[in-house]
C-alpha positions as CSV (number, residue, x, y, z in Angstrom):
1,X,-156.9,77.8,-49.2
2,X,-157.9,79.6,-46.0
3,X,-155.1,78.0,-44.1
4,X,-152.5,79.0,-46.7
5,X,-153.5,82.6,-46.6
6,X,-153.6,82.6,-42.8
7,X,-150.2,81.0,-42.6
8,X,-148.7,83.5,-45.0
9,X,-150.1,86.4,-43.1
10,X,-148.8,85.0,-39.8
11,X,-145.4,84.3,-41.3
12,X,-145.2,87.9,-42.6
13,X,-146.1,89.2,-39.1
14,X,-143.5,87.1,-37.4
15,X,-140.8,88.1,-39.9
16,X,-141.7,91.8,-39.6
17,X,-141.4,91.6,-35.8
18,X,-138.1,89.7,-35.9
19,X,-136.4,92.0,-38.5
20,X,-137.8,95.4,-37.6
21,X,-135.0,96.0,-35.1
22,X,-132.4,95.6,-37.8
23,X,-133.8,98.2,-40.2
24,X,-132.5,101.2,-38.3
25,X,-129.0,99.7,-38.1
26,X,-129.0,98.9,-41.8
27,X,-130.1,102.4,-43.0
28,X,-127.8,104.8,-44.8
29,X,-127.8,108.3,-43.3
30,X,-127.7,109.9,-46.7
31,X,-130.4,108.2,-48.7
32,X,-132.3,106.9,-45.6
33,X,-132.8,103.5,-47.1
34,X,-131.3,100.0,-46.6
35,X,-127.6,100.0,-47.7
36,X,-126.9,99.3,-51.4
37,X,-123.3,98.1,-51.9
38,X,-122.3,99.2,-48.4
39,X,-118.8,100.4,-47.6
40,X,-117.2,101.1,-44.2
41,X,-114.8,103.9,-43.2
42,X,-112.1,103.6,-40.6
43,X,-114.3,105.6,-38.1
44,X,-116.6,102.5,-38.3
45,X,-119.5,104.4,-40.0
46,X,-121.1,102.7,-43.0
47,X,-122.8,104.2,-46.1
48,X,-123.9,103.3,-49.6
49,X,-120.9,103.4,-51.9
50,X,-122.7,105.6,-54.4
51,X,-124.0,108.0,-51.7
52,X,-120.6,108.4,-50.2
53,X,-118.9,109.2,-53.6
54,X,-121.6,111.8,-54.4
55,X,-121.1,113.4,-51.0
56,X,-117.3,113.5,-51.4
57,X,-117.6,115.1,-54.9
58,X,-119.1,118.2,-53.2
59,X,-116.3,118.5,-50.6
60,X,-112.9,120.0,-50.8
61,X,-111.6,117.7,-48.0
62,X,-112.9,114.2,-47.9
63,X,-114.4,113.3,-44.5
64,X,-117.0,111.1,-42.9
65,X,-120.6,112.5,-43.5
66,X,-121.5,111.3,-39.9
67,X,-118.7,112.4,-37.6
68,X,-116.8,114.7,-40.0
69,X,-113.5,112.9,-39.4
70,X,-111.0,113.3,-42.2
71,X,-110.6,110.2,-44.3
72,X,-107.6,108.8,-46.2
73,X,-107.4,107.8,-49.8
74,X,-107.3,104.1,-49.1
75,X,-110.8,104.3,-47.6
76,X,-113.5,103.0,-47.8
77,X,-113.4,99.3,-47.5
78,X,-116.1,96.9,-48.8
79,X,-117.6,93.9,-46.9
80,X,-119.2,91.1,-48.9
81,X,-120.8,89.7,-45.7
82,X,-122.3,93.1,-44.9
83,X,-123.6,93.5,-48.5
84,X,-125.1,90.0,-48.4
85,X,-126.9,90.8,-45.1
86,X,-128.4,94.0,-46.5
87,X,-129.6,92.3,-49.6
88,X,-131.0,89.4,-47.6
89,X,-132.8,91.9,-45.4
90,X,-134.4,93.6,-48.4
91,X,-135.6,90.3,-49.7
92,X,-137.1,89.1,-46.4
93,X,-138.6,92.5,-45.4
94,X,-142.4,91.8,-45.3
95,X,-144.8,93.9,-47.3
96,X,-147.9,95.5,-45.9
97,X,-151.0,93.3,-45.4
98,X,-153.2,93.7,-48.5
99,X,-156.2,96.0,-48.2
100,X,-158.7,93.2,-48.9
101,X,-157.4,91.2,-45.9
102,X,-159.1,91.5,-42.5
103,X,-156.7,93.1,-40.1
104,X,-158.1,91.1,-37.2
105,X,-158.5,87.6,-38.6
106,X,-156.1,87.8,-41.6
107,X,-159.0,86.5,-43.8
108,X,-160.1,88.0,-47.1
109,X,-162.9,90.5,-46.9
110,X,-165.7,88.8,-48.8
111,X,-168.8,90.2,-47.0
112,X,-170.3,93.7,-46.2
113,X,-172.1,94.5,-42.9
114,X,-174.9,97.0,-43.5
115,X,-175.3,97.5,-39.7
116,X,-171.7,98.6,-39.2
117,X,-171.3,99.9,-42.7
118,X,-167.9,98.2,-43.4
119,X,-166.5,95.0,-45.2
120,X,-165.9,91.9,-43.0
121,X,-164.5,88.4,-43.4
122,X,-166.3,85.1,-42.9
123,X,-164.8,84.8,-39.4
124,X,-166.2,88.3,-38.5
125,X,-169.6,87.2,-39.9
126,X,-169.8,84.2,-37.5
127,X,-168.6,86.2,-34.5
128,X,-171.0,87.7,-31.9
129,X,-170.0,91.1,-32.9
130,X,-172.0,90.8,-36.2
131,X,-174.7,88.4,-34.9
132,X,-178.1,89.0,-36.6
133,X,-176.5,91.8,-38.7
134,X,-177.6,92.1,-42.3
135,X,-174.7,91.1,-44.6
136,X,-174.2,90.6,-48.3
137,X,-171.4,89.5,-50.5
138,X,-169.1,92.3,-51.5
139,X,-170.2,92.2,-55.2
140,X,-173.9,92.6,-54.3
141,X,-173.3,95.1,-51.5
142,X,-171.4,97.4,-53.9
143,X,-174.5,97.7,-56.1
144,X,-176.7,98.5,-53.1
145,X,-174.2,101.0,-51.6
146,X,-173.8,102.8,-55.0
147,X,-177.5,103.2,-55.3
148,X,-177.8,104.5,-51.8
149,X,-175.0,107.0,-52.3
150,X,-176.5,108.2,-55.5
151,X,-179.8,108.8,-53.8
152,X,-178.1,110.7,-51.0
153,X,-176.2,112.7,-53.5
154,X,-179.4,113.6,-55.3
155,X,-181.0,114.7,-52.0
156,X,-178.0,116.7,-51.1
157,X,-178.0,118.3,-54.6
158,X,-181.6,119.4,-53.8
159,X,-180.5,120.8,-50.5
160,X,-177.6,122.6,-52.2
161,X,-180.1,124.1,-54.6
162,X,-182.2,125.5,-51.7
163,X,-179.0,126.8,-50.0
164,X,-177.9,128.5,-53.2
165,X,-181.3,130.1,-53.6
166,X,-181.2,131.2,-50.0
167,X,-177.7,132.5,-50.5
168,X,-178.8,134.5,-53.6
169,X,-181.8,135.8,-51.6
170,X,-179.5,136.8,-48.7
171,X,-177.1,138.5,-51.0
172,X,-179.9,140.5,-52.7
173,X,-181.3,141.4,-49.2
174,X,-177.8,142.5,-48.2
175,X,-177.6,144.7,-51.3
176,X,-181.0,146.1,-50.6
177,X,-180.1,146.8,-47.0
178,X,-176.9,148.5,-48.1
179,X,-178.8,150.6,-50.7
180,X,-181.5,151.5,-48.2
181,X,-179.0,152.4,-45.5
182,X,-177.1,154.6,-48.0
183,X,-180.3,156.4,-49.0
184,X,-181.3,156.8,-45.3
185,X,-177.9,158.1,-44.5
186,X,-178.1,160.7,-47.2
187,X,-181.6,161.7,-46.0
188,X,-180.3,162.0,-42.4
189,X,-177.4,164.2,-43.6
190,X,-179.8,166.3,-45.7
191,X,-182.2,166.9,-42.8
192,X,-179.4,167.7,-40.3
193,X,-177.8,170.0,-42.9
194,X,-181.0,172.0,-42.8
195,X,-180.8,172.3,-39.1
196,X,-177.1,173.2,-39.2
197,X,-177.8,175.9,-41.8
198,X,-180.7,177.2,-39.8
199,X,-178.7,177.4,-36.6
200,X,-175.8,179.0,-38.5
201,X,-178.1,181.6,-40.0
202,X,-179.7,182.3,-36.6
203,X,-176.3,182.6,-35.0
204,X,-175.1,185.1,-37.6
205,X,-178.4,187.1,-37.3
206,X,-178.1,187.3,-33.5
207,X,-174.4,188.4,-33.8
208,X,-175.3,191.0,-36.4
209,X,-178.0,192.4,-34.1
210,X,-175.7,192.4,-31.2
211,X,-173.0,194.2,-33.1
212,X,-175.4,196.8,-34.4
213,X,-176.6,197.5,-30.9
214,X,-173.0,197.6,-29.5
215,X,-171.9,199.9,-32.3
216,X,-174.8,202.3,-31.5
217,X,-173.8,202.2,-27.8
218,X,-170.2,202.7,-28.8
219,X,-171.0,205.9,-30.8
220,X,-172.8,207.3,-27.8
221,X,-169.9,206.4,-25.5
222,X,-167.3,208.0,-27.8
223,X,-169.4,211.2,-28.1
224,X,-169.6,211.4,-24.3
225,X,-165.8,210.8,-24.1
226,X,-165.2,213.6,-26.5
227,X,-167.4,216.0,-24.5
228,X,-165.7,215.1,-21.3
229,X,-162.2,215.6,-22.9
230,X,-163.2,219.1,-24.0
231,X,-164.5,220.0,-20.6
232,X,-161.4,218.6,-18.9
233,X,-159.2,220.6,-21.2
234,X,-161.0,223.8,-20.7
235,X,-161.1,223.5,-16.9
236,X,-157.5,222.6,-16.8
237,X,-156.5,225.7,-18.8
238,X,-158.6,227.9,-16.5
239,X,-157.0,226.4,-13.3
240,X,-153.5,226.8,-14.8
241,X,-154.3,230.5,-15.6
242,X,-155.5,231.1,-12.0
243,X,-152.3,229.4,-10.6
244,X,-150.3,231.7,-12.8
245,X,-152.1,234.9,-11.5
246,X,-151.4,233.7,-7.9
247,X,-147.7,234.2,-8.6
248,X,-148.2,237.9,-9.6
249,X,-148.0,241.0,-7.5
250,X,-150.5,241.5,-4.7
251,X,-152.3,244.4,-6.5
252,X,-152.5,242.3,-9.6
253,X,-154.0,239.4,-7.7
254,X,-156.6,241.7,-6.3
255,X,-157.3,243.3,-9.6
256,X,-157.9,239.9,-11.3
257,X,-159.8,238.4,-8.3
258,X,-163.3,238.9,-9.9
259,X,-162.1,237.4,-13.2
260,X,-160.5,234.4,-11.5
261,X,-163.7,233.7,-9.5
262,X,-165.5,233.5,-12.8
263,X,-162.9,231.1,-14.1
264,X,-163.2,228.8,-11.1
265,X,-167.0,228.5,-11.3
266,X,-167.8,224.7,-11.7
267,X,-169.8,223.9,-14.8
268,X,-173.0,222.0,-14.4
269,X,-172.2,218.2,-14.8
270,X,-175.3,216.0,-14.5
271,X,-173.2,212.9,-13.6
272,X,-169.5,212.8,-12.9
273,X,-169.3,209.0,-12.1
274,X,-169.7,206.4,-14.9
275,X,-171.3,203.0,-14.1
276,X,-169.8,200.1,-16.2
277,X,-172.4,197.7,-17.4
278,X,-172.0,194.6,-19.6
279,X,-174.0,194.9,-22.7
280,X,-176.8,192.3,-23.0
281,X,-179.6,193.5,-25.1
282,X,-181.0,189.9,-25.5
283,X,-180.3,187.5,-22.7
284,X,-178.8,184.2,-23.9
285,X,-181.7,182.1,-22.7
286,X,-184.1,184.3,-24.6
287,X,-182.1,183.8,-27.7
288,X,-182.0,180.1,-27.3
289,X,-185.7,179.8,-26.5
290,X,-186.6,182.0,-29.5
291,X,-184.4,180.0,-31.8
292,X,-185.8,176.7,-30.5
293,X,-189.4,178.0,-31.0
294,X,-188.5,178.9,-34.6
295,X,-186.8,175.6,-35.2
296,X,-190.0,173.7,-34.4
297,X,-191.4,175.2,-37.6
298,X,-188.9,173.2,-39.5
299,X,-190.5,169.9,-38.3
300,X,-193.4,169.4,-40.6
301,X,-194.3,165.8,-39.7
302,X,-194.7,163.8,-36.5
303,X,-192.0,161.2,-35.9
304,X,-194.7,158.4,-35.9
305,X,-197.9,157.8,-37.8
306,X,-201.0,155.9,-36.9
307,X,-201.8,152.6,-38.6
308,X,-205.5,152.5,-39.7
309,X,-205.3,148.7,-40.1
310,X,-204.8,148.3,-36.3
311,X,-207.6,150.8,-35.3
312,X,-210.6,149.3,-33.4
313,X,-214.0,149.8,-34.9
314,X,-214.9,152.6,-32.5
315,X,-211.9,154.8,-33.6
316,X,-211.6,156.8,-36.8
317,X,-208.1,157.6,-38.0
318,X,-207.7,160.7,-40.1
319,X,-206.5,160.5,-43.8
320,X,-203.1,161.8,-43.0
321,X,-202.8,159.3,-40.1
322,X,-201.9,161.9,-37.6
323,X,-205.2,162.1,-35.6
324,X,-207.7,159.6,-34.1
325,X,-211.2,160.3,-32.8
326,X,-213.8,158.2,-30.9
327,X,-217.1,157.8,-32.8
328,X,-220.6,156.6,-31.8
329,X,-221.2,154.3,-34.7
330,X,-218.8,151.5,-35.5
331,X,-216.4,152.0,-38.4
332,X,-216.8,149.4,-41.1
333,X,-213.6,147.6,-42.1
334,X,-212.1,144.2,-42.6
335,X,-211.5,142.1,-39.5
336,X,-207.8,141.7,-40.2
337,X,-205.5,139.9,-37.6
338,X,-203.7,143.1,-36.7
339,X,-206.9,145.1,-35.8
340,X,-207.1,145.8,-32.0
341,X,-210.1,145.2,-29.8
342,X,-209.6,148.7,-28.4
343,X,-207.1,151.4,-29.5
344,X,-204.8,152.0,-32.4
345,X,-201.1,151.4,-32.9
346,X,-198.4,153.4,-34.7
347,X,-197.1,151.9,-38.0
348,X,-193.5,152.2,-36.6
349,X,-192.2,149.8,-34.0
350,X,-189.0,150.1,-32.0
351,X,-186.5,147.5,-30.8
352,X,-183.5,149.8,-30.1
353,X,-182.5,153.4,-29.7
354,X,-184.0,156.6,-28.3
355,X,-187.4,157.8,-29.7
356,X,-189.8,160.6,-28.8
357,X,-193.2,161.6,-30.0
358,X,-195.7,164.3,-28.9
359,X,-199.4,163.8,-28.5
360,X,-201.8,166.8,-28.3
361,X,-204.4,165.7,-25.7
362,X,-205.8,169.3,-25.2
363,X,-209.2,169.1,-23.4
364,X,-209.8,165.4,-24.1
365,X,-211.0,163.9,-20.9
366,X,-210.7,160.2,-21.8
367,X,-207.4,159.0,-23.3
368,X,-204.7,156.3,-22.9
369,X,-201.2,156.5,-24.3
370,X,-198.2,154.1,-24.1
371,X,-196.5,151.2,-25.8
372,X,-197.4,147.5,-26.3
373,X,-195.4,144.5,-27.1
374,X,-195.4,143.1,-30.6
375,X,-196.8,139.7,-29.6
376,X,-199.7,140.8,-27.4
377,X,-203.1,139.2,-28.2
378,X,-205.0,142.0,-30.1
379,X,-208.5,140.6,-29.9
380,X,-209.2,141.4,-26.3
381,X,-208.7,144.2,-23.8
382,X,-205.1,144.7,-22.8
383,X,-204.2,144.1,-19.2
384,X,-202.7,147.5,-18.1
385,X,-199.6,146.0,-16.6
386,X,-196.0,145.9,-17.9
387,X,-195.9,142.2,-17.0
388,X,-198.6,141.8,-19.7
389,X,-196.4,143.9,-22.1
390,X,-198.5,147.0,-21.9
391,X,-197.0,150.2,-20.5
392,X,-199.6,153.0,-20.4
393,X,-200.5,156.3,-18.8
394,X,-204.2,157.3,-18.9
395,X,-206.6,160.1,-18.0
396,X,-210.3,159.4,-17.4
397,X,-212.7,161.9,-15.7
398,X,-210.0,164.0,-14.0
399,X,-208.0,161.0,-12.7
400,X,-204.5,160.1,-13.9
401,X,-203.4,156.5,-13.8
402,X,-200.1,154.8,-14.3
403,X,-201.3,151.5,-15.5
404,X,-204.1,150.9,-13.0
405,X,-202.6,153.0,-10.1
406,X,-204.0,156.5,-9.6
407,X,-201.4,159.3,-9.4
408,X,-201.9,163.0,-8.6
409,X,-201.2,165.9,-11.0
410,X,-202.4,169.4,-10.2
411,X,-201.8,170.9,-13.7
412,X,-203.4,169.4,-16.8
413,X,-200.9,169.0,-19.7
414,X,-201.8,170.1,-23.2
415,X,-199.2,168.1,-25.0
416,X,-197.7,164.9,-23.7
417,X,-194.3,163.7,-24.8
418,X,-193.5,160.0,-24.8
419,X,-189.8,159.4,-24.5
420,X,-188.8,155.8,-25.1
421,X,-185.2,154.7,-24.4
422,X,-185.3,151.0,-25.5
423,X,-181.7,150.2,-24.8
424,X,-182.0,151.7,-21.3
425,X,-185.4,150.0,-20.8
426,X,-187.2,153.3,-19.9
427,X,-190.4,155.0,-20.9
428,X,-191.2,158.5,-19.8
429,X,-194.4,160.6,-20.0
430,X,-193.5,164.3,-19.9
431,X,-195.6,167.6,-20.0
432,X,-193.5,169.1,-22.8
433,X,-194.6,172.7,-22.2
434,X,-193.7,172.7,-18.5
435,X,-190.9,170.2,-19.0
436,X,-192.3,168.2,-16.1
437,X,-192.2,164.4,-15.7
438,X,-195.7,162.9,-15.4
439,X,-194.7,159.2,-14.8
440,X,-191.9,156.8,-15.7
441,X,-191.6,153.1,-16.5
442,X,-188.3,151.2,-16.0
443,X,-187.3,147.6,-16.1
444,X,-186.7,147.0,-19.8
445,X,-188.7,145.7,-22.7
446,X,-188.6,141.9,-23.6
447,X,-189.5,142.5,-27.3
448,X,-190.2,145.1,-30.0
449,X,-192.8,147.6,-28.9
450,X,-195.3,149.8,-30.8
451,X,-196.8,153.2,-29.7
452,X,-200.4,152.9,-28.5
453,X,-203.2,155.4,-28.6
454,X,-206.8,155.3,-27.4
455,X,-209.5,157.9,-26.8
456,X,-213.1,157.7,-25.5
457,X,-213.9,161.4,-26.0
458,X,-216.4,162.0,-28.8
459,X,-215.6,165.7,-29.2
460,X,-211.8,166.0,-28.8
461,X,-209.4,163.9,-30.9
462,X,-205.9,162.9,-30.1
463,X,-203.4,164.4,-32.5
464,X,-199.7,163.7,-33.1
465,X,-197.8,166.9,-32.8
466,X,-196.7,168.4,-35.1
467,X,-199.0,166.9,-37.7
468,X,-200.6,168.5,-40.7
């Protein structure tokens, strides 16, 4: 039986190779298949009789579908030999090799190789390619493969379930983020609307004050102009009268001389020249500074708050979380993972943007301020070095230090502003009252950072400004 199948397959292959070159020449250009009842036109082009007649039925002038040459009524002509050749070609044209036949050995696929995961024939099984491979008959392998696929489907269904849950969670999170951002946006607009309204009211107030002062000055100026106009008019009339008397007879001039002397007496004028001055009752910088000082009253809370859960046991954080003080006795509290060995962190961390917060140090003579990386080990003293993810500025017993390096400052700041530009990779310490830079760190931040505070002064706390 094996030889018969092999011989048939080989015969099909030989026939396909021998007859394939004829198929293109025996194909109708209209139906694209081997001719059925072929006919030939005088131009030597052949077509199926039915295809040609259907084509001509759509044409006003009968012509060849291939070369468009006009045809006569005695065309086309039939050829029995050509028809016989086409029918013979159709009968001898080999069919495709069946799917259950090995393409390589032309044997029936009776086995399944579990190593290569594909069906094979007996010849494949005995070849080196599948040596020592686990194989089974197709009927047995189908049962095993179905069970394996079902198990994989079940596992995949479990994974799909997890993915769907994660998708639902992600969608809910996205909705919460959108909702939170909408609320935050409204809050930002609300707060800035207060500032806009405050500035608008202040602007209108300053303009009203300026206009009131200008109006008062204008009244004085107009009164002065009116007095000057009257004086000029009176003096002009007197000069004109004297000029008129000078044209009279000599005796008349002499008789009126005393009167004309009286007329030409100059009136007492305290100041004949007028100095032009630009009105500026309140200099612009004074107005801006005054408005800025008043605007600070609108800020009721500090931009950051202390996190009591991070405070070391020698620091006491106030109830409003705006102040921290060093104490003699240790503060009792749980030894949670986020609690520092020394110092306290803010509850807010920053990983982008520009942020500022003010710390009132006052007369405190032992303090450290700065930022620390999110992943620093909290159960030991921080190494005061940016390479250890600790950027700090400290004051102890009259000496300022940038990390561990002493720096000189002649004037002692009362409030220190920390200005963090995360995107620029810069942290500045500024004397906010004098608007003077104390020290600056550059070089960037490798991770999220948190504001850091520490004090060793028993009498003077550190207070976030402004803070209630």
